[in-house]
N, C-alpha and C positions, 0 to 999 in steps of 0.2 A: 670089207672094208672098214666097218665100224671096229671090228677087233684090230683093224691096223692103226686106226685111228687112236685108241684107247690105248693101245701100246706105245704109238708115238706120243702121246700125251704123258703117260706114264713115265716114258723116257725123258720126256723135256723136263718133267718135275724133278725127276731124279738128278737130272744134269743140275738143275737149280739148287738142288740141295746140296750136291756136290761142290758145286762152285761157291756157294756163301759159306758152306762148312757147318753151319747151324741154323735152327730156326728162331725167328726174332719173337721175342715175348713181350706184350704190351702190359703194364700194370696201371689200374686205376689209383688217380690221386688220393693221397688221404685228407679227406675233407674234415676230420675230427680233431680239434686242438684239446691240447691238454690244460685243464685249470691250472693259474698260478697258485704257488703256495703262497702261505700268508707271510713268508721271510721275504718273497720277491717284493710284495706290496710295502712292506717294512723298509726293505732296502730302498726302493724308489722314493718312498716319503721321506727317510732320512737324508738322500741325497737332495732333494728339493729343500729340505729345512734347512740344511748346510747352507747351500747357495744363497739362500733369501739371508740367513742370520750373517754370513760373511759380508754380504753385499750391505747389509745395514751396518755391521760393525765397520767397515772400510769408509762408507759414508759419514758415519759419526766421527771417525777419526779423522777424516779429512776436514770435517767442520770444527772439531776440536783445535785442530793445528791451524786452522785459519782464524779462529777466535783469538788462540794466543798472539799470534801475529799482529792482529786488529788491537788488542789490549796492548801491545807493546807500543803501537804507533799513537795509540791515544796518550800514552804515559810520555811519549817524547813530545807530542804537541803541548801537553800539559806542562812540561819541562820547559820548553821555550816560552809558553806564556808567563811561566814562573819567573823565570830570568828578567822577563820585560817589566813584570812587577816589581822585581828587587830593584831593578834600576829606576824606576819611576819612584818608588819609596825612599830611595837614597836622595834623589832629588828634591821631593816634596820637603822632607825631613831638613834639608841644609837650608833650603828657601823658607822654611817656617821658623826654624831655630834664629835665621837672620832678622826674620821679622818680629820675632819676640825681643830680640837685642835691641832693635831700633825702636820699638815701641815702650820699652822699658827707659830708654835714654829721652824718649819724647814726653815720657811722664815727668821727667825733672822739671819742665816747663808749665806744668799744672798750675803752678801759684806765681810764675814769673808775669811781668808787665809788657804785655802784647803791644803796648803803644810804644814801645821801643823798637826801633827799625831792625836791628840786630837780633834781637828776640824772635820778632815775626819772621825774619829770614831763616833762622834755625827752625822754627815751626813750620814754615813751608816746606824746608827741604826734608823734614821728616815725614810731611804728609807724602809729598810727591814720592819719595823713595819706599814707605814702608804701607802707605794706606790706600793706595790705588792698585796693589797686587796681592792677588790671594793665590794660595797653592793648596789645593785638595788632591787626595789622591783618588784615581779610577784604575780597575783592574782590569788586564786583558782576560776575558773569561771566555775566549772563543770556544776552548776546547771543553770547558766544564758545561756551556751551554749545548754544545753539540751533544755530549753525553747524555742530557737531560732530555732533549728534543727528539734523539733517536732511540732511546730505551736501551742505550748500550751500555747503561751503569753495570749492568749484569756481566759484562765482560771483564769487569775490574775482580779478579778472583782472589789474588795474591794478600796473603794475611794482613789487615790493618790499613791496605790502600785506600779502599773505597771510604774507609772511617776518616781517614787523613784529608781524603779530598772533600768529603763533605764538611769536616770542621774548618779546613780553609775558608770554604764558601761561605759558612757561617760567620767566621771572622771577618771577612770582607763586608758583609752586610753590616756588621757592627761599625766597622770603620765608616761606611757608607752615612749611617745614621747620626755619628760623631762630626762627620764631614759635612752634613746638612746644617746642623747647629753653628758650625763655624762659619758657613757661608751666610746664614742668618744674619749672624753678628758682623760678619764685614758688610754686609748691606746696610746694616744701622750705622756703622761708621762713615760710609759712603753718605748716606742721608744727613748725618750731623754735619759733615765738610760742605754739604750744598748750603746749609744755614749761615755757615761759619765765613767761608773764604769765598775769594774770587778767582776762580781757576782758569780765568781767561788771561793771566799772567803766563800760562803756558804758551799762547801763541803771540806774546808782545815780546819781541825781540830787544825791547829797551829795558826789559826786565829780567829777561833768563833766555840764554842762548847755551843750547845742548846741556840742559842742567844746571849750569853755573849761573848764580844769580850776579846781576849788575849792581852798580852801586847807586841806581835809583833806588829811592824808598818803595816798599811793597806797599798794596792797599791794605788799610786797617781792616782787623776782623770784626764781624757783626756779632759782638759778644753779649749784647744787651740780654737782660732777663734772665741770666745765669746759664744761656746756651753754651758758653765756654766751659763751665763746671760739668754740664751735662755731658759733653763731647768726650771729655776726659775722663767722666765716671765709665762711659762705653769703651774708651781705650783700654781702662784697667780690665773691664769684662771680657774684652778682646782678647786682650793678651794671655789672661787664665786662661780661656778656652784653646787657643792655639797652643799654649804649652802643654794643656792636656792632652791634645789631639796629637801631639809629638811624643810626649812622654808615656800615655797609657795606651795608645792604640797605635802608631806608626812605627816606633822602634821595637816594640815587641812582635810586631808583625813581620818585620825585616829580619829580626833572629829566627824566628817560628819558619820563615821561608828558606833561609838558608838550612836550617836542619831538615826541612821537608825535602829540599834539593838532594842532600847527601843521601837521605832515607830511600828516595825513589831510584836513584842512580846506583844504590848498592842492591836493591831488590830486582831490578830488570837488567844489572850488568850493563849500564849505560856509561860509555866515556866519551868525553868531549874530543 
């Protein structure tokens, strides 16, 4: 029986081998890793370095493009302010020129007899027209103030542009100082008029209607103790100050502004 079983088992194994046609062979996995060569480490480092470097370059380039765009925006804003200044300068120059001419005509009455009503009427006409109006220049400096407050002056990189803006600002401050001098003497004129004239005539329609003198005699001037002479002396000084304000400060600034406008438009290829 045992032989029979062994034989049967052998036959079964044989059949199994015959059916599969081969015996299965199992391999143990290789658990040993080969060490990396130094070249592999170098290539990995090089790839990381290049990725970081290219990212840095791309970010810097993006910021550079943004800074260029922002620089041009600032210049466009300054040009808009500059045009406002030029219009304001033209207005103030014309107003002050007319004031100088009026004061010059007024000075012809310095030694006239103010007791004569026609002389007083001329005097009051000049006073109302040229002594109660002042015209001084103020700049639209919105862009310059923004550049300073934000620290963005560093963005103005084109040659000579930042220097030109700084010079423009210095010139404006010089005009302000002269303008303060002009306003101080303008107040001196008003103070002198308070001592000399009776400006209630402005509300008296029997004397004055819409700037036109009526036939009724005007009030006498209070010219005692040399007040009238002192007043005309102040008119002389105020005329000189106003004329210098126009000739030495406002007119040159207007011409410089025109040149600066052309310069900036050319630098940044800006067209109206």
